[in-house]
ZAVEX-950097 format. One record per atom (N, C-alpha, C): residue in three letters; x, y, z. Coordinates in steps of 0.2 Angstrom, whole numbers, padded with zeros to 4 digits, always signed. Atoms other than C-alpha are relative to their C-alpha. Example, Ala and Ser with C-alpha at 12.3 -4.5 7.8 and 13.67 -1.06 7.14 Angstrom:
# residues 2
ALA+0004-0006+0000;ALA+0062-0022+0039;ALA+0004+0006+0000;SER-0004-0006-0001;SER+0068-0005+0036;SER-0004+0005+0003;
This chain:
# residues 150
UNK+0001-0001-0008;UNK+0169+0007-0021;UNK-0007+0004+0000;UNK+0006-0005+0001;UNK+0156+0022-0024;UNK-0007-0004-0002;UNK+0008+0005+0002;UNK+0144+0010-0032;UNK-0003-0005+0006;UNK+0005+0003-0005;UNK+0144-0001-0017;UNK-0003+0003+0006;UNK+0003-0005-0004;UNK+0141+0013-0007;UNK-0007+0002+0000;UNK+0006-0004+0002;UNK+0128+0019-0017;UNK-0007-0005+0003;UNK+0003+0006-0001;UNK+0121+0001-0016;UNK-0002+0001+0006;UNK+0003+0002-0007;UNK+0120-0001+0003;UNK-0004+0007+0001;UNK+0003-0006-0002;UNK+0114+0017+0004;UNK-0009-0003-0001;UNK+0006+0001+0003;UNK+0099+0010-0008;UNK-0004-0004+0007;UNK+0001+0005-0003;UNK+0098-0005+0002;UNK-0003+0002+0006;UNK+0002-0002-0007;UNK+0097+0004+0021;UNK-0009+0003+0000;UNK+0007-0005+0001;UNK+0082+0016+0013;UNK-0005-0007+0000;UNK+0005+0007+0002;UNK+0073-0001+0007;UNK-0002+0000+0006;UNK+0001+0003-0006;UNK+0073-0007+0023;UNK-0004+0005+0005;UNK+0002-0007-0003;UNK+0069+0010+0032;UNK-0007+0002-0002;UNK+0005-0003+0001;UNK+0057+0013+0023;UNK-0006-0007+0001;UNK+0002+0005-0001;UNK+0048-0005+0025;UNK-0003-0002+0007;UNK+0000-0001-0007;UNK+0051-0002+0043;UNK-0005+0004+0002;UNK+0005-0005-0002;UNK+0042+0013+0043;UNK-0007+0000-0002;UNK+0007+0003+0003;UNK+0027+0007+0034;UNK-0004-0005+0005;UNK+0004+0005-0003;UNK+0026-0006+0046;UNK-0004+0004+0008;UNK-0001-0003-0007;UNK+0028+0006+0063;UNK-0008+0003-0002;UNK+0005-0004+0001;UNK+0015+0020+0054;UNK-0007-0004+0000;UNK+0007+0002+0001;UNK+0000+0009+0050;UNK-0001-0004+0006;UNK-0001+0001-0003;UNK+0003-0001+0063;UNK-0002+0003+0009;UNK-0001-0005-0008;UNK+0003+0014+0077;UNK-0007+0003+0003;UNK+0008-0002-0002;UNK-0019+0015+0079;UNK+0000-0006+0006;UNK+0002+0006-0003;UNK-0028+0006+0091;UNK-0001-0007-0002;UNK+0001+0005+0002;UNK-0029-0013+0089;UNK-0007-0005-0004;UNK+0004+0001+0004;UNK-0044-0013+0084;UNK-0004+0004-0005;UNK+0002-0005+0008;UNK-0045+0000+0072;UNK-0001-0002-0007;UNK+0000+0003+0006;UNK-0049-0005+0055;UNK+0000+0009-0004;UNK-0001-0006+0008;UNK-0050+0014+0046;UNK+0005+0001-0003;UNK-0004-0002+0002;UNK-0035+0018+0049;UNK+0005-0004-0008;UNK-0002+0004+0004;UNK-0026+0004+0039;UNK-0002-0001-0006;UNK+0004+0002+0006;UNK-0040+0003+0027;UNK+0000+0006-0004;UNK-0003-0004+0005;UNK-0034+0021+0021;UNK+0006-0001-0001;UNK-0009+0003+0004;UNK-0016+0015+0018;UNK-0003-0004-0005;UNK+0001+0005+0006;UNK-0024+0000+0009;UNK-0001+0003-0006;UNK+0001-0005+0007;UNK-0032+0013-0003;UNK+0004+0005-0002;UNK-0005-0006+0003;UNK-0020+0025-0004;UNK+0007-0004-0003;UNK-0005+0005+0005;UNK-0006+0009-0007;UNK-0003+0000-0006;UNK+0002+0003+0004;UNK-0018+0002-0019;UNK+0001+0006-0007;UNK-0002-0003+0006;UNK-0020+0017-0032;UNK+0007+0005+0001;UNK-0007-0003+0001;UNK-0003+0025-0028;UNK+0004-0003-0005;UNK-0002+0005+0004;UNK+0005+0009-0034;UNK-0004+0001-0005;UNK+0001-0001+0010;UNK-0005+0010-0050;UNK+0001+0007-0002;UNK-0001-0008+0003;UNK-0003+0029-0053;UNK+0007-0001-0001;UNK-0009-0004-0002;UNK+0015+0028-0050;UNK+0004-0003-0006;UNK-0001+0006+0005;UNK+0016+0011-0062;UNK+0000+0002-0006;UNK+0002+0000+0008;UNK+0007+0017-0076;UNK+0002+0007-0002;UNK-0003-0006+0003;UNK+0014+0035-0076;UNK+0008-0001+0000;UNK-0006+0002+0005;UNK+0032+0027-0077;UNK+0001-0004-0005;UNK+0001+0004+0008;UNK+0027+0016-0091;UNK-0001+0004-0005;UNK+0001-0005+0006;UNK+0018+0031-0099;UNK+0005+0005-0002;UNK-0004-0008+0001;UNK+0031+0045-0097;UNK+0008-0003-0004;UNK-0002+0002+0004;UNK+0044+0033-0105;UNK+0000-0001-0008;UNK+0000-0003+0008;UNK+0038+0034-0123;UNK+0000+0007-0001;UNK-0001-0007+0002;UNK+0035+0052-0121;UNK+0007+0004+0001;UNK-0008-0001-0004;UNK+0053+0055-0116;UNK+0003-0002-0008;UNK-0006+0002+0009;UNK+0059+0044-0133;UNK-0003+0003-0005;UNK+0002-0004+0007;UNK+0047+0055-0143;UNK+0005+0006+0000;UNK-0003-0004-0002;UNK+0055+0069-0136;UNK+0010+0001-0002;UNK-0008+0000+0001;UNK+0072+0078-0138;UNK+0004+0000+0008;UNK-0003+0001-0006;UNK+0075+0076-0119;UNK+0005-0005+0001;UNK-0007+0003+0000;UNK+0093+0071-0113;UNK-0002-0008+0003;UNK-0001+0007-0002;UNK+0097+0054-0106;UNK-0002+0001+0009;UNK+0002-0004-0005;UNK+0096+0062-0088;UNK-0004+0002+0002;UNK+0005+0000-0006;UNK+0080+0068-0084;UNK-0005-0004-0001;UNK+0006+0007+0000;UNK+0069+0052-0092;UNK+0002-0004+0007;UNK-0003+0006-0004;UNK+0082+0042-0081;UNK-0005+0002+0010;UNK+0004-0003-0006;UNK+0076+0054-0065;UNK-0008-0001+0002;UNK+0009-0001+0001;UNK+0059+0056-0069;UNK-0004-0007+0002;UNK+0002+0008+0000;UNK+0056+0035-0070;UNK+0003-0003+0006;UNK-0002+0001-0007;UNK+0067+0033-0054;UNK-0007+0001+0005;UNK+0004-0002-0005;UNK+0055+0045-0045;UNK-0004-0003+0000;UNK+0007+0003+0000;UNK+0042+0036-0050;UNK-0002-0008+0001;UNK+0000+0010-0003;UNK+0047+0017-0047;UNK+0002+0001+0007;UNK+0000+0001-0008;UNK+0054+0023-0029;UNK-0007+0001+0001;UNK+0005+0000-0005;UNK+0037+0029-0027;UNK-0004-0004+0000;UNK+0004+0006+0002;UNK+0029+0013-0033;UNK+0001-0003+0007;UNK-0003+0005-0006;UNK+0042+0005-0020;UNK-0005+0002+0007;UNK+0002-0004-0008;UNK+0033+0017-0005;UNK-0006-0001+0002;UNK+0006+0001+0003;UNK+0017+0015-0011;UNK-0003-0008+0001;UNK+0001+0007-0002;UNK+0018-0005-0010;UNK+0002-0002+0004;UNK-0001+0001-0005;UNK+0025-0004+0004;UNK-0005+0000+0005;UNK+0007+0000-0007;UNK+0012+0002+0015;UNK-0006-0005-0001;UNK+0005+0008+0004;UNK+0000-0008+0003;UNK+0001-0004+0006;UNK-0003+0007-0001;UNK+0008-0025+0009;UNK-0002+0000+0006;UNK+0001-0001-0009;UNK+0008-0019+0027;UNK-0006+0002+0003;UNK+0010+0000-0003;UNK-0011-0012+0029;UNK-0001-0007-0002;UNK+0005+0008+0001;UNK-0015-0029+0020;UNK-0001-0005+0006;UNK-0002+0006-0006;UNK-0006-0038+0033;UNK-0004+0000+0006;UNK+0002-0001-0006;UNK-0011-0029+0048;UNK-0010+0002+0000;UNK+0006-0001+0001;UNK-0030-0028+0042;UNK-0004-0007+0001;UNK+0004+0009+0000;UNK-0031-0048+0038;UNK+0001+0000+0007;UNK-0001+0003-0005;UNK-0023-0049+0055;UNK-0006+0000+0006;UNK+0004-0005-0003;UNK-0036-0036+0064;UNK-0008-0004-0002;UNK+0007+0002+0002;UNK-0050-0046+0055;UNK-0001-0008+0001;UNK-0001+0009-0002;UNK-0045-0064+0063;UNK+0001-0002-0007;UNK-0001+0005+0006;UNK-0039-0070+0046;UNK+0009+0000+0001;UNK-0009+0002-0003;UNK-0019-0076+0045;UNK+0002+0005-0006;UNK-0004-0006+0000;UNK-0010-0060+0040;UNK+0007-0004-0008;UNK-0003+0003+0004;UNK+0003-0073+0030;UNK-0001-0003-0006;UNK+0006+0003+0006;UNK-0010-0081+0018;UNK-0002+0006-0004;UNK+0001-0007+0006;UNK-0014-0065+0012;UNK+0006+0005-0004;UNK-0005-0004+0005;UNK+0001-0057+0008;UNK+0003-0004-0004;UNK-0003+0007+0002;UNK+0010-0074+0003;UNK-0004+0001-0007;UNK+0005-0002+0007;UNK-0004-0075-0009;UNK-0002+0003-0006;UNK+0001-0005+0006;UNK-0005-0059-0016;UNK+0007+0001-0003;UNK-0007-0002+0006;UNK+0012-0058-0019;UNK+0004-0006-0005;UNK-0001+0006+0006;UNK+0014-0076-0028;UNK-0003+0002-0006;UNK+0007-0003+0007;UNK-0002-0070-0039;UNK+0000+0006-0002;UNK-0002-0008-0001;UNK+0006-0052-0040;UNK-0005+0003-0004;UNK+0003-0003+0002;UNK-0005-0046-0055;UNK-0007+0000+0001;UNK+0005+0002-0001;UNK-0020-0054-0051;UNK-0003+0002+0009;UNK-0001+0000-0009;UNK-0016-0055-0031;UNK-0001+0006+0001;UNK-0001-0005-0002;UNK-0013-0037-0029;UNK-0009+0005-0002;UNK+0006-0003-0001;UNK-0030-0032-0036;UNK-0006-0005+0003;UNK+0004+0002-0002;UNK-0041-0046-0029;UNK+0002+0000+0006;UNK+0000-0001-0009;UNK-0034-0044-0011;UNK-0001+0005+0001;UNK+0002-0006+0000;UNK-0037-0027-0013;UNK-0010+0000+0001;UNK+0007+0001+0003;UNK-0055-0030-0018;UNK-0002-0004+0005;UNK+0004+0005-0009;UNK-0060-0044-0002;UNK+0002+0005+0003;UNK-0002-0002-0006;UNK-0050-0036+0009;UNK-0003+0007+0001;UNK+0005-0007-0002;UNK-0059-0017+0007;UNK-0005-0001+0000;UNK+0009-0002-0001;UNK-0075-0024+0005;UNK-0003-0005+0007;UNK+0000+0006-0006;UNK-0072-0038+0020;UNK-0001+0007+0005;UNK+0000-0006-0006;UNK-0068-0022+0033;UNK-0004+0005-0002;UNK+0004-0003-0002;UNK-0078-0010+0026;UNK-0007-0002+0003;UNK+0007+0002-0002;UNK-0094-0021+0027;UNK+0001+0000+0007;UNK+0000+0002-0007;UNK-0087-0024+0046;UNK+0000+0009+0003;UNK-0002-0008-0001;UNK-0083-0003+0047;UNK-0009+0002+0000;UNK+0006-0002-0001;UNK-0102-0002+0043;UNK-0002-0002+0004;UNK+0004+0006-0002;UNK-0110-0015+0052;UNK+0003+0002+0009;UNK-0004+0000-0007;UNK-0100-0009+0069;UNK-0004+0009+0000;UNK+0003-0007+0000;UNK-0107+0010+0065;UNK-0008+0000+0000;UNK+0008+0006-0002;UNK-0125+0001+0065;UNK+0000+0001+0004;UNK+0001+0003-0004;UNK-0123-0006+0079;UNK+0000+0007+0005;UNK-0001-0006-0007;UNK-0117+0010+0089;UNK-0007+0006-0001;UNK+0008-0002+0003;UNK-0132+0019+0080;UNK-0006-0003+0005;UNK+0007+0004+0000;UNK-0144+0007+0083;UNK+0001+0000+0012;UNK-0001+0002-0008;UNK-0137+0005+0105;UNK-0001+0008+0003;UNK+0002-0008-0002;UNK-0138+0026+0106;UNK-0005-0002+0001;UNK+0007-0004+0002;UNK-0155+0028+0100;UNK-0004-0005+0004;UNK+0001+0004-0006;UNK-0159+0012+0112;UNK+0002+0003+0008;UNK+0001-0003-0007;UNK-0152+0021+0128;UNK-0001+0006-0002;UNK+0001-0009-0001;UNK-0157+0038+0124;UNK-0009-0001+0003;UNK+0008+0001-0004;UNK-0177+0029+0126;UNK-0003-0001+0006;
């Protein structure tokens, strides 16, 4: 009975983190690209770091005399961090795709279907596309302000 309650609690937390990530990433103005881009960056690098650490920590604990409890706690915390960062990454990818006029379903599904390569490729493609739009918008704003002051 207690095992099913723990599983239910973990499921509720997983759904809550996903819902929270959607709420937080989408909370900016609909034409704002900078905020979701920050979440995309943090999500990408956080996923990579937590995954590499979770894999790298396991052999370190196996070589040491640590008990069975500490390694499992550390690895589970790192995997939970991976899940949180992944939720923010995929949510930010979908929001950015939608705000740049692309289909968010295609971006997220294609990225998940080709997970190892798709994760990296979708980050590079979307981040470069959004940075170009932000640079162009900043350039247009500067040229308009210099034209208005003249």
